[in-house]
C-alpha positions in Angstrom: 16.3 2.0 21.9 14.6 1.1 18.7 14.2 4.2 16.9 12.4 2.8 13.5 11.8 -0.3 11.5 11.7 -0.6 8.0 10.6 -3.4 5.6 11.6 -3.4 2.1 10.5 -6.0 -0.6 12.9 -7.9 -2.8 12.5 -5.5 -5.4 13.6 -2.7 -3.2 10.5 -1.0 -3.1 9.4 0.3 0.5 6.5 -1.8 2.1 6.4 -0.6 5.8 7.8 2.1 8.2 7.3 2.4 12.0 9.2 5.3 14.1 9.2 4.8 17.9 10.6 8.7 18.2 9.7 12.0 16.9 12.4 11.8 14.0 10.8 9.7 11.5 13.2 9.1 8.6 11.4 8.9 5.0 10.8 5.3 3.9 11.2 6.1 0.2 14.4 8.0 0.8 15.7 4.9 3.2 14.8 2.5 0.7 16.8 3.8 -2.3 19.8 4.5 0.4 19.7 0.9 1.3 19.3 -0.4 -2.1 22.4 1.7 -3.4 24.4 0.1 -0.3 23.2 -3.3 -1.5 24.4 -2.6 -5.2 27.7 -1.1 -3.8 28.3 -4.3 -1.5 27.5 -6.6 -4.6 29.9 -4.5 -6.8 32.7 -4.9 -4.4 31.8 -8.7 -3.7 31.6 -7.5 -0.1 28.6 -9.9 0.5 25.6 -9.0 2.4 25.6 -6.0 4.6 24.5 -7.1 8.5 24.9 -3.5 9.8 25.7 0.1 9.5 27.1 2.2 12.2 27.0 5.9 12.6 28.2 8.2 15.4 25.0 7.9 17.5 22.9 5.2 16.3 23.0 2.0 13.8 20.9 0.1 11.2 20.7 -3.8 11.6 19.7 -5.5 8.7 18.0 -8.9 8.0 16.7 -10.9 5.1 13.7 -13.3 5.2 15.2 -15.6 2.5 11.6 -16.9 1.6 10.0 -13.9 1.0 12.8 -11.7 0.1 11.8 -9.2 2.6 14.5 -7.0 4.1 13.9 -6.1 7.7 15.9 -2.9 8.9 16.0 -1.8 12.7 17.5 2.0 13.5 18.7 1.6 17.0 21.0 3.8 19.2 24.6 2.9 18.8 25.8 -0.1 20.9 22.1 -1.5 21.4 22.0 -5.6 20.9 19.0 -7.2 19.1 18.7 -10.7 20.1 18.1 -12.8 17.0 
């Protein structure tokens, strides 16, 4: 199940968030968190992050190269998102 969708611009500023459950994560907080993860991945030359998995849920990342918008979907762990 999709829990929440985030959109963040190429400057890491929050643009949009939509929760599909009663537990909504703060867009500004999540934007900063994702920005820090991107900086970490760049620092260790790990490339672009495509997902982040926790015990019960996951974040799936996608970037629109033409606009620089980052789309992040928070789903239950193990859910598959069709590209």
